[in-house]
C-alpha positions in Angstrom: 103.0 75.4 115.6 99.3 76.2 116.1 97.5 78.9 114.3 95.2 80.9 116.5 92.7 83.3 114.9 90.9 84.3 118.1 89.6 87.8 117.7 90.2 87.8 114.0 87.7 88.2 111.2 87.6 86.7 107.7 85.5 87.5 104.6 85.4 84.7 102.1 83.9 85.5 98.7 82.8 82.2 97.2 82.7 80.5 100.5 79.7 78.1 100.4 81.4 74.9 99.1 84.7 73.4 98.1 87.9 75.4 98.7 86.1 78.5 100.0 84.0 76.4 102.4 87.1 74.6 103.7 88.9 77.9 104.3 85.9 79.4 106.1 85.5 76.3 108.4 89.3 76.1 109.0 89.4 79.8 110.0 86.5 79.3 112.4 88.1 76.1 113.8 91.2 78.3 114.6 89.0 80.7 116.6 88.0 83.3 114.1 84.7 84.9 113.0 83.7 84.4 109.4 81.5 85.9 106.7 80.8 84.0 103.5 78.9 84.7 100.3 78.0 82.8 97.1 75.1 82.7 94.7 73.2 79.7 96.1 71.3 80.8 99.2 70.8 77.2 100.4 74.5 76.3 100.2 75.4 79.6 101.8 73.1 78.9 104.8 74.3 75.3 105.2 77.9 76.5 105.5 77.0 79.4 107.7 75.3 76.9 110.1 78.4 74.7 110.1 80.6 77.8 111.0 78.2 78.7 113.8 78.3 75.2 115.2 82.0 75.8 115.8 81.0 78.5 118.3 82.1 81.4 116.1 80.2 84.4 114.8 79.0 83.5 111.3 77.6 85.9 108.8 76.4 84.9 105.3 74.8 86.5 102.3 73.7 85.4 98.8 75.5 87.5 96.2 76.2 87.4 92.5 79.9 88.1 92.3 79.7 88.9 88.6 78.0 92.1 89.6 80.4 94.8 90.9 77.9 96.6 93.2 76.7 93.3 94.6 80.3 92.4 95.6 80.9 95.8 97.1 77.6 95.7 99.0 78.3 92.3 100.4 81.8 93.3 101.6 80.4 96.4 103.3 77.7 94.3 105.0 80.3 91.7 106.1 82.6 94.3 107.6 79.8 95.7 109.7 78.5 92.3 110.7 81.9 91.1 111.8 83.1 94.4 113.2 86.1 94.6 110.9 88.2 92.4 108.6 91.6 90.8 109.0 91.5 88.5 106.0 89.8 88.7 102.6 89.7 85.5 100.5 88.8 85.9 96.8 87.8 82.4 95.8 84.9 82.6 93.3 85.3 81.3 89.8 83.0 81.2 86.7 85.1 78.3 85.3 84.6 79.8 81.8 85.7 77.3 79.1 84.1 78.6 75.9 86.4 80.7 73.8 83.7 83.2 73.0 82.3 86.5 74.5 80.2 84.6 77.1 83.2 82.6 78.4 85.6 85.6 78.5 83.0 88.0 80.0 82.0 85.6 82.8 85.5 84.7 83.7 86.6 88.3 83.7 83.7 89.4 85.9 83.9 86.7 88.5 87.6 85.6 88.5 89.2 89.0 88.2 86.8 92.0 88.7 85.3 90.5 91.8 88.8 90.5 93.3 89.2 94.2 92.3 85.8 95.2 93.8 86.1 93.1 97.0 89.6 94.3 97.8 88.9 97.9 97.1 85.8 97.8 99.4 87.6 95.9 102.1 90.7 98.2 102.1 89.7 100.5 104.9 89.1 97.6 107.3 92.2 95.8 106.1 94.3 99.0 106.6 93.0 99.2 110.2 93.8 95.6 111.0 97.0 95.4 108.9 95.4 92.3 107.5 95.9 90.2 104.4 94.4 89.1 101.2 94.5 85.6 99.7 93.5 85.3 96.0 92.7 81.9 94.5 94.2 81.3 91.0 95.0 78.0 89.4 98.0 76.1 87.9 96.2 76.8 84.6 97.8 80.2 85.0 101.2 78.7 84.3 100.4 76.4 81.4 98.6 76.5 78.1 94.9 75.9 78.7 93.5 74.7 75.4 90.3 73.3 77.0 89.6 76.6 78.9 91.2 79.6 77.1 89.5 82.3 79.2 90.0 80.4 82.5 93.8 80.0 82.1 94.3 83.6 80.8 92.3 85.2 83.6 93.9 83.1 86.3 97.3 84.2 85.0 96.0 87.8 85.3 95.1 87.0 89.0 98.7 86.0 89.7 100.0 89.2 88.1 97.4 91.4 89.9 98.3 89.7 93.2 101.9 91.0 92.8 100.6 94.4 92.0 98.3 94.5 95.0 101.2 93.3 97.2 103.4 96.2 96.0 100.5 98.7 96.3 99.5 97.8 99.8 102.8 97.0 101.5 102.9 100.6 102.8 99.7 99.8 104.6 101.2 96.6 106.1 98.7 94.6 104.1 100.0 91.3 102.7 98.6 89.9 99.5 99.3 86.3 98.3 97.9 83.9 95.8 97.3 80.1 95.8 97.3 78.2 92.5 95.5 74.9 93.1 95.8 71.9 90.9 92.9 69.6 90.2 90.8 69.5 93.4 88.0 67.1 94.0 85.1 67.6 96.4 81.4 66.6 96.5 79.6 68.5 93.8 82.7 70.1 92.4 83.9 70.1 88.8 86.1 67.0 89.1 83.5 65.1 91.0 81.1 65.7 88.1 83.7 64.9 85.5 84.3 61.5 87.0 80.9 60.5 85.6 80.4 63.0 82.8 83.8 62.8 81.2 85.6 59.7 82.7 88.3 59.8 80.0 89.3 63.4 80.9 89.2 62.5 84.6 91.5 59.5 84.2 93.9 61.4 81.9 94.1 64.2 84.4 94.6 61.9 87.4 97.4 60.1 85.5 99.2 63.5 85.1 99.5 64.0 88.9 102.7 62.4 90.3 101.0 61.6 93.6 98.3 59.7 91.8 95.2 61.4 93.3 93.3 64.6 93.2 93.9 67.2 95.9 91.3 68.1 98.6 89.8 71.4 99.4 91.2 71.1 102.9 94.8 70.9 101.5 94.2 74.3 99.8 92.7 75.7 103.0 95.7 74.7 105.1 98.0 76.9 102.9 95.5 79.7 102.9 95.3 79.7 106.7 99.1 79.7 106.9 99.3 82.7 104.5 96.8 84.5 106.7 98.6 83.8 109.9 101.5 85.5 111.7 103.7 82.6 110.6 103.6 84.2 107.1 104.3 87.7 108.3 107.2 88.2 105.8 105.4 86.6 102.8 103.7 88.8 100.3 103.3 89.0 96.5 103.7 85.2 96.1 101.8 82.6 94.0 102.1 79.2 95.6 101.3 76.2 93.6 99.4 73.5 95.7 99.0 70.7 93.2 100.8 67.5 94.3 103.4 68.1 91.5 100.8 68.3 88.8 102.3 70.1 85.8 105.9 69.2 86.6 
């Protein structure tokens, strides 16, 4: 079973590193054209260059996904640059941990409202292609999140909104699904930093994973690519935990 995205076009919000980067590179490796955005222009350009080296059309822009008009403007630009859209990936996160206005506001803006803005803007192109949306949530959506109250609550809202989107857009033959990753480690990511900044938390979390290791960004990307492919043509409104048994 080989996934072939030749002639297909993906927009990845939060696509410069980690899970978003892995999805973007995986889509391009399967023959598709890709647009990515993130805040850091250097990281965005580095990933865009990697996509281009795979021989695919690669578009990139720096955008603050906490700003609604910036999100909409980026998606409009990406649709034009790619000539359409078959897949929208909403991956960005503010990782808000503080139980105060700043933590809640940042998580709501980036983790939830960016999904709303990006999907609404991409709808005309997705209707035309009968494409799909993949939202990235977290297993924090399914368990108490005492260390990160805003993060867990908003990620739970992402799961719920995914089911609502799936119901809303089924008439347009647009599928919407959600991935809930467990603890994922990649260079420069939150668990890579915690290994040195908070080794006790890192070791405790590692011990809670039955497989005895953190997941990789590529393992999340593989599920995202499946959900975007024809092999998942009868899958919509689902939240799939990809966590190596973490939380069981």
